[in-house]
C-alpha positions as CSV (number, residue, x, y, z in Angstrom):
1,M,0.0,0.0,0.0
2,R,1.2,3.5,-0.7
3,H,-1.0,5.5,1.7
4,G,0.4,9.0,2.3
5,K,3.2,8.7,-0.2
6,K,3.4,12.1,-1.9
7,F,6.2,11.7,-4.4
8,N,7.1,9.4,-7.2
9,H,9.8,6.9,-6.3
10,L,10.6,6.5,-10.0
11,G,11.4,2.8,-9.6
12,R,14.7,3.5,-7.7
13,K,16.0,3.2,-4.2
14,T,16.3,6.4,-2.1
15,A,20.1,7.0,-2.7
16,H,19.8,6.4,-6.4
17,R,16.8,8.7,-6.7
18,K,18.4,11.5,-4.7
19,A,21.6,11.3,-6.8
20,M,19.7,11.2,-10.1
21,L,17.6,14.3,-9.1
22,A,20.6,16.2,-8.0
23,N,22.4,15.5,-11.3
24,M,19.4,16.4,-13.3
25,A,19.0,19.6,-11.3
26,C,22.6,20.5,-11.9
27,S,22.1,19.9,-15.6
28,L,19.0,22.0,-15.7
29,I,20.8,24.9,-13.9
30,E,23.7,24.7,-16.3
31,H,21.9,24.2,-19.6
32,K,18.6,26.0,-18.7
33,R,16.5,23.2,-20.3
34,I,16.8,19.4,-20.5
35,N,14.8,16.6,-22.2
36,T,13.7,13.7,-20.0
37,T,10.7,11.5,-19.3
38,L,7.5,13.2,-18.0
39,A,7.7,11.4,-14.6
40,K,11.2,12.5,-14.0
41,A,10.4,16.0,-15.1
42,K,7.6,16.3,-12.6
43,A,9.8,14.9,-9.9
44,L,12.6,17.3,-10.8
45,K,10.2,20.3,-10.7
46,Q,9.4,19.5,-7.1
47,F,13.1,19.1,-6.3
48,V,14.3,22.3,-8.0
49,E,11.7,24.9,-7.3
50,P,12.4,25.1,-3.5
51,L,16.1,25.4,-4.3
52,V,15.5,28.4,-6.6
53,T,13.4,30.0,-3.9
54,K,16.3,29.6,-1.5
55,S,18.7,31.1,-4.0
56,K,16.7,34.4,-4.1
57,E,18.2,35.3,-0.6
58,D,22.0,34.9,-0.8
59,T,23.0,33.8,2.7
60,T,25.6,31.3,3.8
61,H,22.9,29.2,5.4
62,N,20.9,29.0,2.1
63,R,24.0,28.2,0.1
64,R,24.8,25.3,2.4
65,I,21.2,24.0,2.2
66,V,21.3,24.1,-1.6
67,F,24.7,22.6,-1.7
68,S,23.6,19.7,0.5
69,R,20.9,18.9,-2.1
70,L,22.8,19.6,-5.3
71,R,26.4,18.5,-4.3
72,D,28.0,20.6,-7.1
73,K,29.8,23.8,-6.3
74,E,29.6,25.2,-9.9
75,A,25.8,24.6,-10.1
76,V,25.3,26.3,-6.7
77,T,27.4,29.3,-7.8
78,E,25.5,29.7,-11.1
79,L,22.1,29.3,-9.3
80,F,22.9,32.0,-6.8
81,R,24.6,34.4,-9.2
82,E,22.7,34.2,-12.5
83,V,19.5,32.3,-12.1
84,A,18.4,34.0,-8.8
85,V,19.0,37.5,-10.3
86,K,16.8,36.6,-13.3
87,V,13.9,35.2,-11.2
88,G,14.2,37.6,-8.4
89,D,10.8,39.2,-8.8
90,R,8.9,36.0,-9.7
91,P,6.8,34.7,-6.8
92,G,7.1,31.0,-7.9
93,G,6.7,28.8,-10.9
94,Y,10.3,28.9,-12.1
95,T,10.1,25.9,-14.3
96,R,7.9,24.9,-17.3
97,I,7.3,21.3,-18.5
98,I,6.5,20.9,-22.2
99,K,5.3,17.4,-23.4
100,L,7.2,16.2,-26.4
101,G,5.5,12.9,-27.4
102,N,6.6,9.4,-27.0
103,R,10.1,7.9,-27.1
104,L,10.7,5.5,-30.0
105,G,12.4,2.7,-28.1
106,D,10.0,2.1,-25.2
107,N,7.1,4.5,-25.9
108,A,7.8,6.5,-22.7
109,D,6.2,10.0,-22.4
110,M,9.0,12.5,-23.0
111,A,9.0,16.1,-21.8
112,M,11.3,19.1,-21.8
113,I,11.7,21.0,-18.6
114,E,13.1,24.5,-18.7
115,L,13.7,27.5,-16.6
116,V,10.9,29.9,-17.5
117,D,12.8,33.2,-17.6
118,Y,15.4,31.8,-20.0
119,N,13.1,31.1,-22.9
120,E,13.2,34.0,-25.3
121,L,10.5,32.7,-27.6
122,Y,7.8,32.8,-25.0
123,N,9.0,36.0,-23.4
124,A,9.6,38.0,-26.6
125,G,5.9,38.8,-27.4
126,K,5.1,39.8,-23.9
127,P,6.0,43.3,-22.6
128,A,7.8,43.5,-19.2
129,K,5.1,43.7,-16.6
130,K,5.2,46.4,-13.9
131,K,4.5,45.3,-10.4
132,S,1.4,47.1,-9.4
133,T,-0.8,46.9,-6.3
134,R,-4.5,47.8,-6.6
135,R,-5.5,50.4,-4.1
136,G,-9.0,51.5,-3.4
137,R,-12.1,50.4,-5.3
138,S,-12.2,48.3,-8.4
139,K,-12.9,49.9,-11.8
140,K,-16.4,48.4,-11.8
141,A,-17.3,50.0,-8.4
142,A,-15.8,53.3,-9.5
143,A,-17.9,53.2,-12.8
144,T,-21.1,52.6,-10.9
145,A,-20.3,55.3,-8.4
146,D,-19.6,57.8,-11.3
147,A,-22.8,56.9,-13.1
148,P,-25.2,58.6,-10.7
149,A,-22.9,61.6,-10.5
150,A,-22.9,61.9,-14.3
151,A,-26.7,61.5,-14.4
152,E,-27.0,64.2,-11.7
153,A,-24.6,66.5,-13.7
154,S,-26.7,66.1,-16.9
155,T,-29.9,67.0,-15.0
156,N,-28.2,70.1,-13.5
157,E,-27.3,71.3,-17.0
158,K,-30.9,70.8,-18.2
159,T,-32.2,72.9,-15.3
160,E,-29.7,75.6,-16.0
161,D,-30.8,75.8,-19.6
162,T,-34.5,76.1,-18.6
163,Q,-33.7,78.8,-16.0
164,E,-32.0,81.0,-18.6
């Protein structure tokens, strides 16, 4: 029974799975996109996203936590220097999984996992968004509030015309 098991074991023992995910995460950080099976891509997404979140705050403690998971000094350096700067304002969702079809040999579902901010094709058409916070009423509430005022103003103009 697998009650309460939240992650995919990928048919591997714990040490093999951790080593494989660490190696895949290092490759993803280095190359910005990798091709793998869909199950491994989903497992890698859960593995990598918390590490990218940790990298947004560059402290010695966070570097040690990330290094304990990745076990590659160059990958940790690149994650904290380049990737963290690029995803600094993003609140989450640092990776994207794109399904590629089935592999010829064993018909496995293949996917490409990539870092979202490094894909120029998707980001080229979209303008850079400004971070904005909404203050006060919504536009709909403001429009309904202005409608009675506009109606009152038009009645005032009519009364002025009749008084003259």
